[in-house]
Biopython code that builds the backbone (N, CA, C, O; Angstrom):
import numpy as np
from Bio.PDB.StructureBuilder import StructureBuilder

atoms = [
    (1, "UNK", "N", (-9.674, 1.221, -29.010)),
    (1, "UNK", "CA", (-9.034, 2.163, -28.113)),
    (1, "UNK", "C", (-10.088, 3.089, -27.505)),
    (1, "UNK", "O", (-10.978, 3.575, -28.203)),
    (2, "UNK", "N", (-9.979, 3.322, -26.222)),
    (2, "UNK", "CA", (-10.941, 4.161, -25.525)),
    (2, "UNK", "C", (-10.629, 5.637, -25.744)),
    (2, "UNK", "O", (-9.463, 6.029, -25.800)),
    (3, "UNK", "N", (-11.663, 6.443, -25.866)),
    (3, "UNK", "CA", (-11.482, 7.885, -26.016)),
    (3, "UNK", "C", (-11.357, 8.569, -24.663)),
    (3, "UNK", "O", (-10.982, 9.740, -24.598)),
    (4, "UNK", "N", (-11.665, 7.856, -23.579)),
    (4, "UNK", "CA", (-11.611, 8.438, -22.239)),
    (4, "UNK", "C", (-10.188, 8.379, -21.703)),
    (4, "UNK", "O", (-9.536, 7.337, -21.775)),
    (5, "UNK", "N", (-9.701, 9.502, -21.162)),
    (5, "UNK", "CA", (-8.380, 9.515, -20.534)),
    (5, "UNK", "C", (-8.507, 9.301, -19.034)),
    (5, "UNK", "O", (-7.878, 8.400, -18.481)),
    (6, "UNK", "N", (-9.327, 10.133, -18.364)),
    (6, "UNK", "CA", (-9.477, 10.027, -16.917)),
    (6, "UNK", "C", (-10.686, 10.842, -16.495)),
    (6, "UNK", "O", (-11.073, 11.781, -17.191)),
    (7, "UNK", "N", (-11.295, 10.493, -15.353)),
    (7, "UNK", "CA", (-12.335, 11.360, -14.798)),
    (7, "UNK", "C", (-11.688, 12.578, -14.150)),
    (7, "UNK", "O", (-10.574, 12.495, -13.634)),
    (8, "UNK", "N", (-12.379, 13.691, -14.179)),
    (8, "UNK", "CA", (-11.891, 14.915, -13.550)),
    (8, "UNK", "C", (-12.582, 15.039, -12.195)),
    (8, "UNK", "O", (-13.808, 15.121, -12.113)),
    (9, "UNK", "N", (-11.774, 15.050, -11.135)),
    (9, "UNK", "CA", (-12.312, 15.115, -9.775)),
    (9, "UNK", "C", (-11.855, 16.428, -9.156)),
    (9, "UNK", "O", (-10.758, 16.520, -8.605)),
    (10, "UNK", "N", (-12.704, 17.438, -9.253)),
    (10, "UNK", "CA", (-12.460, 18.735, -8.640)),
    (10, "UNK", "C", (-13.688, 19.085, -7.805)),
    (10, "UNK", "O", (-14.680, 18.357, -7.809)),
    (11, "UNK", "N", (-13.612, 20.183, -7.105)),
    (11, "UNK", "CA", (-14.753, 20.602, -6.283)),
    (11, "UNK", "C", (-15.975, 20.888, -7.159)),
    (11, "UNK", "O", (-17.095, 20.508, -6.816)),
    (12, "UNK", "N", (-15.755, 21.549, -8.272)),
    (12, "UNK", "CA", (-16.861, 21.879, -9.169)),
    (12, "UNK", "C", (-17.437, 20.616, -9.812)),
    (12, "UNK", "O", (-18.656, 20.472, -9.909)),
    (13, "UNK", "N", (-16.572, 19.707, -10.249)),
    (13, "UNK", "CA", (-17.036, 18.473, -10.879)),
    (13, "UNK", "C", (-17.772, 17.585, -9.881)),
    (13, "UNK", "O", (-18.751, 16.931, -10.241)),
    (14, "UNK", "N", (-17.316, 17.556, -8.638)),
    (14, "UNK", "CA", (-17.976, 16.757, -7.612)),
    (14, "UNK", "C", (-19.371, 17.302, -7.317)),
    (14, "UNK", "O", (-20.292, 16.531, -7.050)),
    (15, "UNK", "N", (-19.531, 18.615, -7.362)),
    (15, "UNK", "CA", (-20.854, 19.211, -7.194)),
    (15, "UNK", "C", (-21.804, 18.804, -8.309)),
    (15, "UNK", "O", (-22.995, 18.602, -8.073)),
    (16, "UNK", "N", (-21.275, 18.682, -9.528)),
    (16, "UNK", "CA", (-22.101, 18.241, -10.654)),
    (16, "UNK", "C", (-22.469, 16.762, -10.532)),
    (16, "UNK", "O", (-23.527, 16.347, -11.006)),
    (17, "UNK", "N", (-21.600, 15.960, -9.897)),
    (17, "UNK", "CA", (-21.879, 14.528, -9.738)),
    (17, "UNK", "C", (-23.183, 14.299, -8.986)),
    (17, "UNK", "O", (-23.907, 13.346, -9.271)),
    (18, "UNK", "N", (-23.481, 15.164, -8.033)),
    (18, "UNK", "CA", (-24.708, 15.027, -7.256)),
    (18, "UNK", "C", (-25.949, 15.257, -8.110)),
    (18, "UNK", "O", (-27.044, 14.829, -7.745)),
    (19, "UNK", "N", (-25.782, 15.931, -9.247)),
    (19, "UNK", "CA", (-26.893, 16.191, -10.167)),
    (19, "UNK", "C", (-26.907, 15.212, -11.336)),
    (19, "UNK", "O", (-27.665, 15.397, -12.288)),
    (20, "UNK", "N", (-26.071, 14.167, -11.274)),
    (20, "UNK", "CA", (-26.041, 13.166, -12.339)),
    (20, "UNK", "C", (-25.196, 13.564, -13.531)),
    (20, "UNK", "O", (-25.373, 13.026, -14.624)),
    (21, "UNK", "N", (-24.271, 14.506, -13.335)),
    (21, "UNK", "CA", (-23.386, 14.946, -14.421)),
    (21, "UNK", "C", (-21.947, 14.640, -14.023)),
    (21, "UNK", "O", (-21.513, 14.978, -12.922)),
    (22, "UNK", "N", (-21.215, 13.999, -14.925)),
    (22, "UNK", "CA", (-19.856, 13.550, -14.643)),
    (22, "UNK", "C", (-18.911, 14.142, -15.681)),
    (22, "UNK", "O", (-19.256, 14.251, -16.858)),
    (23, "UNK", "N", (-17.713, 14.524, -15.234)),
    (23, "UNK", "CA", (-16.748, 15.206, -16.091)),
    (23, "UNK", "C", (-15.564, 14.288, -16.368)),
    (23, "UNK", "O", (-15.020, 13.665, -15.456)),
    (24, "UNK", "N", (-15.171, 14.212, -17.646)),
    (24, "UNK", "CA", (-14.058, 13.377, -18.071)),
    (24, "UNK", "C", (-13.127, 14.170, -18.963)),
    (24, "UNK", "O", (-13.558, 15.054, -19.704)),
    (25, "UNK", "N", (-11.838, 13.846, -18.887)),
    (25, "UNK", "CA", (-10.890, 14.328, -19.883)),
    (25, "UNK", "C", (-10.892, 13.279, -20.989)),
    (25, "UNK", "O", (-10.759, 12.087, -20.714)),
    (26, "UNK", "N", (-11.042, 13.718, -22.243)),
    (26, "UNK", "CA", (-11.148, 12.797, -23.372)),
    (26, "UNK", "C", (-10.101, 13.138, -24.428)),
    (26, "UNK", "O", (-9.461, 14.188, -24.367)),
    (27, "UNK", "N", (-9.938, 12.243, -25.390)),
    (27, "UNK", "CA", (-9.032, 12.503, -26.504)),
    (27, "UNK", "C", (-9.510, 13.734, -27.262)),
    (27, "UNK", "O", (-10.713, 13.963, -27.392)),
    (28, "UNK", "N", (-8.574, 14.517, -27.755)),
    (28, "UNK", "CA", (-8.912, 15.757, -28.453)),
    (28, "UNK", "C", (-9.679, 15.502, -29.752)),
    (28, "UNK", "O", (-10.423, 16.369, -30.211)),
    (29, "UNK", "N", (-9.502, 14.326, -30.343)),
    (29, "UNK", "CA", (-10.165, 14.011, -31.610)),
    (29, "UNK", "C", (-11.498, 13.295, -31.417)),
    (29, "UNK", "O", (-12.181, 13.003, -32.399)),
    (30, "UNK", "N", (-11.884, 13.004, -30.175)),
    (30, "UNK", "CA", (-13.108, 12.247, -29.902)),
    (30, "UNK", "C", (-14.346, 13.091, -30.179)),
    (30, "UNK", "O", (-14.358, 14.298, -29.939)),
    (31, "UNK", "N", (-15.392, 12.433, -30.690)),
    (31, "UNK", "CA", (-16.666, 13.131, -30.868)),
    (31, "UNK", "C", (-17.685, 12.586, -29.865)),
    (31, "UNK", "O", (-17.401, 11.633, -29.140)),
    (32, "UNK", "N", (-18.867, 13.195, -29.829)),
    (32, "UNK", "CA", (-19.861, 12.854, -28.811)),
    (32, "UNK", "C", (-20.359, 11.415, -28.942)),
    (32, "UNK", "O", (-20.649, 10.769, -27.935)),
    (33, "UNK", "N", (-20.460, 10.909, -30.170)),
    (33, "UNK", "CA", (-20.935, 9.538, -30.374)),
    (33, "UNK", "C", (-19.936, 8.542, -29.787)),
    (33, "UNK", "O", (-20.336, 7.588, -29.120)),
    (34, "UNK", "N", (-18.649, 8.753, -30.027)),
    (34, "UNK", "CA", (-17.616, 7.868, -29.484)),
    (34, "UNK", "C", (-17.580, 7.935, -27.956)),
    (34, "UNK", "O", (-17.458, 6.908, -27.288)),
    (35, "UNK", "N", (-17.686, 9.139, -27.411)),
    (35, "UNK", "CA", (-17.652, 9.313, -25.958)),
    (35, "UNK", "C", (-18.833, 8.587, -25.315)),
    (35, "UNK", "O", (-18.664, 7.893, -24.313)),
    (36, "UNK", "N", (-20.020, 8.745, -25.883)),
    (36, "UNK", "CA", (-21.211, 8.091, -25.346)),
    (36, "UNK", "C", (-21.055, 6.576, -25.368)),
    (36, "UNK", "O", (-21.373, 5.907, -24.384)),
    (37, "UNK", "N", (-20.574, 6.032, -26.472)),
    (37, "UNK", "CA", (-20.401, 4.587, -26.602)),
    (37, "UNK", "C", (-19.406, 4.055, -25.569)),
    (37, "UNK", "O", (-19.648, 3.016, -24.955)),
    (38, "UNK", "N", (-18.297, 4.759, -25.375)),
    (38, "UNK", "CA", (-17.275, 4.311, -24.427)),
    (38, "UNK", "C", (-17.762, 4.368, -22.982)),
    (38, "UNK", "O", (-17.485, 3.453, -22.206)),
    (39, "UNK", "N", (-18.478, 5.419, -22.610)),
    (39, "UNK", "CA", (-18.966, 5.544, -21.229)),
    (39, "UNK", "C", (-20.026, 4.493, -20.934)),
    (39, "UNK", "O", (-20.023, 3.894, -19.859)),
    (40, "UNK", "N", (-20.930, 4.266, -21.876)),
    (40, "UNK", "CA", (-21.961, 3.254, -21.660)),
    (40, "UNK", "C", (-21.349, 1.859, -21.553)),
    (40, "UNK", "O", (-21.818, 1.039, -20.764)),
    (41, "UNK", "N", (-20.304, 1.579, -22.340)),
    (41, "UNK", "CA", (-19.662, 0.262, -22.285)),
    (41, "UNK", "C", (-18.838, 0.094, -21.007)),
    (41, "UNK", "O", (-18.858, -0.975, -20.397)),
    (42, "UNK", "N", (-18.123, 1.125, -20.602)),
    (42, "UNK", "CA", (-17.216, 1.027, -19.458)),
    (42, "UNK", "C", (-17.946, 1.045, -18.119)),
    (42, "UNK", "O", (-17.597, 0.284, -17.216)),
    (43, "UNK", "N", (-18.956, 1.904, -17.979)),
    (43, "UNK", "CA", (-19.620, 2.082, -16.683)),
    (43, "UNK", "C", (-21.016, 1.461, -16.613)),
    (43, "UNK", "O", (-21.587, 1.394, -15.524)),
    (44, "UNK", "N", (-21.586, 1.006, -17.730)),
    (44, "UNK", "CA", (-22.899, 0.369, -17.713)),
    (44, "UNK", "C", (-24.035, 1.302, -17.356)),
    (44, "UNK", "O", (-24.979, 0.892, -16.681)),
    (45, "UNK", "N", (-23.966, 2.564, -17.799)),
    (45, "UNK", "CA", (-25.021, 3.547, -17.542)),
    (45, "UNK", "C", (-25.608, 3.999, -18.877)),
    (45, "UNK", "O", (-25.043, 3.730, -19.937)),
    (46, "UNK", "N", (-26.744, 4.688, -18.814)),
    (46, "UNK", "CA", (-27.362, 5.247, -20.009)),
    (46, "UNK", "C", (-27.072, 6.737, -20.057)),
    (46, "UNK", "O", (-27.441, 7.474, -19.143)),
    (47, "UNK", "N", (-26.410, 7.183, -21.121)),
    (47, "UNK", "CA", (-26.047, 8.592, -21.282)),
    (47, "UNK", "C", (-27.188, 9.310, -21.983)),
    (47, "UNK", "O", (-27.658, 8.862, -23.029)),
    (48, "UNK", "N", (-27.639, 10.434, -21.406)),
    (48, "UNK", "CA", (-28.723, 11.200, -22.014)),
    (48, "UNK", "C", (-28.241, 12.460, -22.722)),
    (48, "UNK", "O", (-28.883, 12.920, -23.666)),
    (49, "UNK", "N", (-27.103, 13.031, -22.272)),
    (49, "UNK", "CA", (-26.620, 14.275, -22.875)),
    (49, "UNK", "C", (-25.116, 14.383, -22.673)),
    (49, "UNK", "O", (-24.575, 13.902, -21.677)),
    (50, "UNK", "N", (-24.440, 15.027, -23.640)),
    (50, "UNK", "CA", (-22.998, 15.252, -23.547)),
    (50, "UNK", "C", (-22.699, 16.678, -23.979)),
    (50, "UNK", "O", (-23.158, 17.127, -25.030)),
    (51, "UNK", "N", (-21.925, 17.389, -23.163)),
    (51, "UNK", "CA", (-21.392, 18.699, -23.530)),
    (51, "UNK", "C", (-19.878, 18.571, -23.586)),
    (51, "UNK", "O", (-19.263, 18.041, -22.661)),
    (52, "UNK", "N", (-19.270, 19.059, -24.675)),
    (52, "UNK", "CA", (-17.815, 18.989, -24.798)),
    (52, "UNK", "C", (-17.243, 20.387, -24.880)),
    (52, "UNK", "O", (-17.913, 21.329, -25.304)),
    (53, "UNK", "N", (-15.977, 20.508, -24.463)),
    (53, "UNK", "CA", (-15.280, 21.786, -24.578)),
    (53, "UNK", "C", (-13.809, 21.510, -24.832)),
    (53, "UNK", "O", (-13.229, 20.593, -24.250)),
    (54, "UNK", "N", (-13.213, 22.304, -25.699)),
    (54, "UNK", "CA", (-11.788, 22.200, -25.971)),
    (54, "UNK", "C", (-11.065, 23.186, -25.069)),
    (54, "UNK", "O", (-11.485, 24.335, -24.928)),
    (55, "UNK", "N", (-9.979, 22.734, -24.462)),
    (55, "UNK", "CA", (-9.227, 23.584, -23.551)),
    (55, "UNK", "C", (-7.865, 23.896, -24.151)),
    (55, "UNK", "O", (-7.249, 23.050, -24.799)),
    (56, "UNK", "N", (-7.409, 25.105, -23.929)),
    (56, "UNK", "CA", (-6.115, 25.557, -24.421)),
    (56, "UNK", "C", (-5.084, 25.356, -23.315)),
    (56, "UNK", "O", (-5.340, 25.691, -22.158)),
    (57, "UNK", "N", (-3.933, 24.817, -23.661)),
    (57, "UNK", "CA", (-2.872, 24.596, -22.684)),
    (57, "UNK", "C", (-2.305, 25.909, -22.174)),
    (57, "UNK", "O", (-2.151, 26.864, -22.935)),
    (58, "UNK", "N", (-1.993, 25.956, -20.880)),
    (58, "UNK", "CA", (-1.455, 27.173, -20.272)),
    (58, "UNK", "C", (-0.011, 27.388, -20.698)),
    (58, "UNK", "O", (0.728, 26.430, -20.924)),
    (59, "UNK", "N", (0.385, 28.651, -20.807)),
    (59, "UNK", "CA", (1.788, 28.996, -21.026)),
    (59, "UNK", "C", (2.512, 28.866, -19.688)),
    (59, "UNK", "O", (2.016, 29.330, -18.661)),
    (60, "UNK", "N", (3.662, 28.247, -19.704)),
    (60, "UNK", "CA", (4.456, 28.061, -18.494)),
    (60, "UNK", "C", (5.870, 28.553, -18.754)),
    (60, "UNK", "O", (6.383, 28.429, -19.866)),
    (61, "UNK", "N", (6.499, 29.110, -17.728)),
    (61, "UNK", "CA", (7.890, 29.543, -17.855)),
    (61, "UNK", "C", (8.608, 29.289, -16.543)),
    (61, "UNK", "O", (8.007, 29.285, -15.468)),
    (62, "UNK", "N", (9.911, 29.076, -16.661)),
    (62, "UNK", "CA", (10.711, 28.905, -15.457)),
    (62, "UNK", "C", (12.097, 29.475, -15.718)),
    (62, "UNK", "O", (12.566, 29.516, -16.856)),
    (63, "UNK", "N", (12.735, 29.909, -14.652)),
    (63, "UNK", "CA", (14.067, 30.494, -14.755)),
    (63, "UNK", "C", (15.106, 29.376, -14.769)),
    (63, "UNK", "O", (15.072, 28.468, -13.938)),
    (64, "UNK", "N", (16.023, 29.457, -15.719)),
    (64, "UNK", "CA", (17.127, 28.508, -15.796)),
    (64, "UNK", "C", (18.435, 29.282, -15.737)),
    (64, "UNK", "O", (18.424, 30.512, -15.676)),
    (65, "UNK", "N", (19.535, 28.593, -15.752)),
    (65, "UNK", "CA", (20.840, 29.264, -15.696)),
    (65, "UNK", "C", (21.074, 30.129, -16.929)),
    (65, "UNK", "O", (21.771, 31.141, -16.865)),
    (66, "UNK", "N", (20.491, 29.724, -18.043)),
    (66, "UNK", "CA", (20.722, 30.475, -19.279)),
    (66, "UNK", "C", (19.584, 31.444, -19.599)),
    (66, "UNK", "O", (19.532, 31.968, -20.712)),
    (67, "UNK", "N", (18.682, 31.695, -18.666)),
    (67, "UNK", "CA", (17.593, 32.647, -18.889)),
    (67, "UNK", "C", (16.236, 32.004, -18.674)),
    (67, "UNK", "O", (16.118, 30.991, -17.984)),
    (68, "UNK", "N", (15.212, 32.600, -19.270)),
    (68, "UNK", "CA", (13.849, 32.101, -19.138)),
    (68, "UNK", "C", (13.606, 30.980, -20.148)),
    (68, "UNK", "O", (13.932, 31.122, -21.326)),
    (69, "UNK", "N", (13.039, 29.881, -19.694)),
    (69, "UNK", "CA", (12.607, 28.799, -20.569)),
    (69, "UNK", "C", (11.087, 28.827, -20.579)),
    (69, "UNK", "O", (10.459, 28.710, -19.527)),
    (70, "UNK", "N", (10.494, 28.979, -21.744)),
    (70, "UNK", "CA", (9.038, 29.034, -21.835)),
    (70, "UNK", "C", (8.538, 27.846, -22.626)),
    (70, "UNK", "O", (9.239, 27.297, -23.476)),
    (71, "UNK", "N", (7.331, 27.469, -22.331)),
    (71, "UNK", "CA", (6.697, 26.356, -23.019)),
    (71, "UNK", "C", (5.201, 26.418, -22.807)),
    (71, "UNK", "O", (4.678, 27.381, -22.247)),
    (72, "UNK", "N", (4.529, 25.397, -23.255)),
    (72, "UNK", "CA", (3.079, 25.352, -23.170)),
    (72, "UNK", "C", (2.660, 23.950, -22.762)),
    (72, "UNK", "O", (3.218, 22.960, -23.236)),
    (73, "UNK", "N", (1.668, 23.873, -21.876)),
    (73, "UNK", "CA", (1.062, 22.585, -21.569)),
    (73, "UNK", "C", (0.248, 22.142, -22.780)),
    (73, "UNK", "O", (-0.112, 22.956, -23.630)),
    (74, "UNK", "N", (-0.032, 20.869, -22.847)),
    (74, "UNK", "CA", (-0.758, 20.320, -23.991)),
    (74, "UNK", "C", (-2.209, 20.817, -24.003)),
    (74, "UNK", "O", (-2.808, 21.038, -22.950)),
    (75, "UNK", "N", (-2.759, 20.989, -25.202)),
    (75, "UNK", "CA", (-4.174, 21.298, -25.355)),
    (75, "UNK", "C", (-4.977, 20.046, -24.978)),
    (75, "UNK", "O", (-4.434, 18.942, -24.968)),
    (76, "UNK", "N", (-6.252, 20.215, -24.671)),
    (76, "UNK", "CA", (-7.053, 19.069, -24.260)),
    (76, "UNK", "C", (-8.516, 19.235, -24.613)),
    (76, "UNK", "O", (-8.910, 20.181, -25.296)),
    (77, "UNK", "N", (-9.308, 18.297, -24.135)),
    (77, "UNK", "CA", (-10.747, 18.329, -24.359)),
    (77, "UNK", "C", (-11.426, 17.704, -23.148)),
    (77, "UNK", "O", (-10.956, 16.699, -22.613)),
    (78, "UNK", "N", (-12.541, 18.307, -22.715)),
    (78, "UNK", "CA", (-13.320, 17.803, -21.591)),
    (78, "UNK", "C", (-14.728, 17.485, -22.065)),
    (78, "UNK", "O", (-15.246, 18.117, -22.987)),
    (79, "UNK", "N", (-15.337, 16.501, -21.427)),
    (79, "UNK", "CA", (-16.722, 16.153, -21.713)),
    (79, "UNK", "C", (-17.488, 16.090, -20.400)),
    (79, "UNK", "O", (-17.059, 15.435, -19.451)),
    (80, "UNK", "N", (-18.629, 16.781, -20.355)),
    (80, "UNK", "CA", (-19.529, 16.698, -19.204)),
    (80, "UNK", "C", (-20.707, 15.837, -19.647)),
    (80, "UNK", "O", (-21.447, 16.196, -20.563)),
    (81, "UNK", "N", (-20.868, 14.699, -18.983)),
    (81, "UNK", "CA", (-21.824, 13.682, -19.399)),
    (81, "UNK", "C", (-22.975, 13.635, -18.403)),
    (81, "UNK", "O", (-22.752, 13.548, -17.195)),
    (82, "UNK", "N", (-24.203, 13.692, -18.906)),
    (82, "UNK", "CA", (-25.391, 13.546, -18.070)),
    (82, "UNK", "C", (-25.922, 12.130, -18.249)),
    (82, "UNK", "O", (-26.138, 11.679, -19.374)),
    (83, "UNK", "N", (-26.131, 11.429, -17.136)),
    (83, "UNK", "CA", (-26.650, 10.064, -17.202)),
    (83, "UNK", "C", (-28.121, 10.050, -16.807)),
    (83, "UNK", "O", (-28.632, 10.995, -16.205)),
    (84, "UNK", "N", (-28.793, 8.944, -17.164)),
    (84, "UNK", "CA", (-30.209, 8.795, -16.865)),
    (84, "UNK", "C", (-30.429, 8.862, -15.362)),
    (84, "UNK", "O", (-29.603, 8.389, -14.582)),
    (85, "UNK", "N", (-31.543, 9.450, -14.965)),
    (85, "UNK", "CA", (-31.848, 9.598, -13.542)),
    (85, "UNK", "C", (-31.884, 8.229, -12.871)),
    (85, "UNK", "O", (-32.553, 7.308, -13.341)),
    (86, "UNK", "N", (-31.159, 8.113, -11.776)),
    (86, "UNK", "CA", (-31.063, 6.841, -11.069)),
    (86, "UNK", "C", (-29.767, 6.101, -11.345)),
    (86, "UNK", "O", (-29.365, 5.257, -10.544)),
    (87, "UNK", "N", (-29.096, 6.394, -12.464)),
    (87, "UNK", "CA", (-27.802, 5.782, -12.776)),
    (87, "UNK", "C", (-26.695, 6.537, -12.052)),
    (87, "UNK", "O", (-26.757, 7.759, -11.915)),
    (88, "UNK", "N", (-25.690, 5.812, -11.592)),
    (88, "UNK", "CA", (-24.578, 6.408, -10.851)),
    (88, "UNK", "C", (-23.273, 5.837, -11.390)),
    (88, "UNK", "O", (-23.174, 4.640, -11.660)),
    (89, "UNK", "N", (-22.271, 6.700, -11.544)),
    (89, "UNK", "CA", (-20.914, 6.270, -11.869)),
    (89, "UNK", "C", (-20.099, 6.413, -10.594)),
    (89, "UNK", "O", (-19.996, 7.501, -10.028)),
    (90, "UNK", "N", (-19.518, 5.298, -10.147)),
    (90, "UNK", "CA", (-18.721, 5.307, -8.916)),
    (90, "UNK", "C", (-17.248, 5.263, -9.288)),
    (90, "UNK", "O", (-16.732, 4.211, -9.663)),
    (91, "UNK", "N", (-16.562, 6.411, -9.185)),
    (91, "UNK", "CA", (-15.145, 6.487, -9.527)),
    (91, "UNK", "C", (-14.279, 5.781, -8.491)),
    (91, "UNK", "O", (-13.187, 5.318, -8.822)),
    (92, "UNK", "N", (-14.734, 5.690, -7.259)),
    (92, "UNK", "CA", (-13.920, 5.178, -6.169)),
    (92, "UNK", "C", (-14.217, 3.721, -5.838)),
    (92, "UNK", "O", (-13.682, 3.200, -4.860)),
    (93, "UNK", "N", (-15.041, 3.061, -6.610)),
    (93, "UNK", "CA", (-15.439, 1.688, -6.308)),
    (93, "UNK", "C", (-14.317, 0.677, -6.434)),
    (93, "UNK", "O", (-14.346, -0.355, -5.765)),
    (94, "UNK", "N", (-13.322, 0.948, -7.280)),
    (94, "UNK", "CA", (-12.246, -0.014, -7.515)),
    (94, "UNK", "C", (-11.002, 0.275, -6.695)),
    (94, "UNK", "O", (-9.979, -0.379, -6.899)),
    (95, "UNK", "N", (-11.050, 1.226, -5.779)),
    (95, "UNK", "CA", (-9.857, 1.575, -5.004)),
    (95, "UNK", "C", (-9.600, 0.599, -3.886)),
    (95, "UNK", "O", (-8.632, 0.754, -3.141)),
]
sb = StructureBuilder()
sb.init_structure("model")
sb.init_model(0)
sb.init_chain("A")
sb.init_seg("    ")
for serial, (resi, resn, name, xyz) in enumerate(atoms, 1):
    if name == "N":
        sb.init_residue(resn, " ", resi, " ")
    sb.init_atom(name, np.array(xyz, "f"), 0.0, 1.0, " ", f" {name:<3s}", serial, name[0])
structure = sb.get_structure()
């Protein structure tokens, strides 16, 4: 089973792509060794560095007929992966 959920494509992440750093949403239980192995197998690049961060789900609320309904989005984890100079991950190649 892959630890990668999806690539994160935002303005900030796209700016990092130009510097050889790619951002992914990963399983919350994944460690750096598993993430490195999965990225190298899936994209065929050499990973030189990985930074991970755990994210807290936002509190959300909405008005219903019976009052306020509150809840929380799921917690998550992100990984910023640096690849060897010259290697490129193309997220849009299969579209």
